[in-house]
Steps between C-alpha positions, in 0.01 A plus 500: 500500500446406141465169314322319781382157385125533400394201698594673840151587615563570871756722690360420839676162547853640443792460723416520874603800708573742232656824623531823330854409405381203307165630364679533161562120492307326239195346666309226336252239596632203707345255262716635218827492694766218500725516796873451477621247768838470630583143621857539583672300779708731721704215642595381166591841371714579803690159447542600131663833602704333775656256263539771243692717739727210592560449117575863451760474770656201346494636131607853602164647404448350163220265601278811562385461128372158563347594825323788344360265261394249755326779704304621206406150401364430850309825510350470157395131565332599830288764321166358409282691251161319456579147461850541350829602651776732358810329362855655483728366230813696565841337571790605713733448214317764303548743780864424524571554142297818504702632787827413338383695186401795719834497658669531157292831473534632852867438561633700195291794615656497848828461346462799287385697796819389691717618200331848516582510865863416444525741216373802692314547827301796348395296213386230741299735706338632171421152389352366821153651439451384150625155596248490788232612264592236249487231774154619611363486139681167431357354813146577381579344172627191689178482708282511207704228321495272820128545519486374139702200576294411809178529297620283212576228766153524653243260362128474589277224345780415260519860364806724535492859608737732311593864426572732221613868529842646542692499823677831386160667443385400834834612673486849340130537578594412870776769483284774377219426756764482778615854424131619512451312823815659649392849408158459645627348826344166415148625433518390139584136598138376429533618130847350465364164629208509277711567193748229576239242585308576189808440285587183670152357493433615129804284414406205717334205335340171598521302183326713234312694767643852560499656830407847609492750777207740585611631823463862567761729648266729683351195675836405639576873579180540711552193685873538552506854575479471881812279484684780325398733770617265771852451329554794252346784688727468815809469271396815306440687824833410643687581177337846478583574860851381440549729201359782695756466769778458259388819308503679832843382567418304794695194406527347853110515526460319172632164612241428757231525219693213316470301813126564500488362140735209537380349827131447459464473120628142461253392775222697330580343156523150657144515624342698213660301201316170551166690480602698180631170350172319579316794335722461198429134464114570518540773253707284251252217532215727419651619187674192362312270258522250214209560263195461728693320771555741788651494843419640841688485834411559860861485641534720812778711615462374853592155372818611338595702799458197737712305252782753504487507879515122525799509259686751719426328819617164352813635338636687803542185727651308206750768421597592858510122593718409208745780580513377875557138402779574263646761731534217752643267248758742405586562862569138555716477186703803623558335844590174332757618242615781715459789249596846619399778258628771732871381448492544119719782353320817455663604169411168319282275719427258221862410479472365858224265430542132529257202454315573827425860403356381165303230673336752724428744216369222287268375777362850560428565133342155458284552818390845377417349157292212653316748713409716195386179317281405788350843509430468126313174561263661754447808275423287207234317704327810609560755209468250220303192598260664747476824301415290181231311699341818626481682161394211283238379766345849481429481120177427342451449123180577310416327162785244512291308252578740236862379460403140409531552126833674517761377250863448598734759389839664583838364538738454804709819556872462583614569867724802419264743673486279807873475490535877474249555783704254726816680411341821631361312794147604406358155385177386641422156632 
C-alpha cells in the first residue's frame, strides 16, 4: 500500500480478527482512526417507508421521488463522522423533473425501435443487439450522472462534494472492460473494477480537495479468486461437458447437464455473493482517499449474509400472507355480487363483463399491488436501512483533521442522470 500517512507508527493495533481475506485492508493505529457511527432509528425509517408506500399507491407511483429523497435525508443525517453529520440537500421535485426529461430521451428511442419492428421483422432482429448495447452503455452513463447528482447534494461541515469527468467516457470504459471480463470468464473483473473506481474517485472532490484511488487489482484478484472458483469453475465445467455431449451428437444427454448448472448455482451465488461484496467494500475503502484522509473498513460477509437471510424470511410471510388475505377478500366479493367467470363467452369474454366482474378484477389487482408495496417496505428496511448501517458503521477514517482547511467549491448538478437511472430502473437509494 502506498501513501500511508507518516504519523502512523504502529500496525499492531489495527482492526481485530483480521483474516487472510482482509489482510490487504489498510491497518492504522487506533488512536489515528475516527469511527463512523450510524445512529438511525429503525422504527422511524420503517414508518417513513410505510407512509411512503401508501402515498405511492394514492399518487400512482409519483411519490417515489419524494420518498427516495426522504430516505436519503434520513440515512445521511443518521451518519455521524467525528462530531458532524452528513447532510442531504436533494429535493423530490428535482428527481421528478429529471425523470420527465429522461422520458423525453428514452421514449423516442423505444418508438424508433417499434417503427423498425413494424417496417420489417428482419430489420428488427438485426437492430435488437445494437439497441441492447446502446441501453447498456447509456445505463452506465446514467449511473455516473446519478452519482454526480447525489454527491453534489451531499454536504459535510458545510462543504459540498462534487464530481467532474464525463459520463460517456466512463460508460465506454465500462463497455471495453466488460468485453475483456466476458472473454476471460470473469477473471479480469478486478482490473475492470480498479480502472472504473480510479476514474470515479479521481473525478470526485470534497470542496477543493481531490479524491483518488490507490487500490490494486491483484490484491482483489488474490482475495477473490476462491469465490470465482466456487461460482465460475462449476459453470465452466458444466458448459464444457455440455459442449462435449453436443459435439458427440448426444443431445438427450446434454440437458441433464443444464439441470446441474441451473439448480445449484443460484443457491451457491446467494451464499457466496455477500462475502465477495464485503471483500469489495474493504478493498475499496483501502484504496479510496482525499489527500491524506484515508478510509478502512472491517465489514464482514457473514453480516451481509445474515442480513439477506433475514430479508428473505421476513418478506416471505408478508408476501404469502398478503396473497391469502386478498384471496379471501376476493372470494367474499365474488360470493356477494354473484360473479361467474365460467359463464363468459369463450370467443370474446370481455364483452360479457359487468360491474361485478370489474370489481373482482380491480380488487385482485389492488390487493396484489398493496402486497408488493408491503414487500417493498420490508426490503427497504433490510436492504437499505440495515445495509447502510452495517457498511457505514464498519468504516474508520484516518487524518480527518486534514480536511479542516478545505475551501468550498463545486456547483449542484441537475437530476437528469438520476432520472435516466430511474427510467432504466437502476437508480440507487
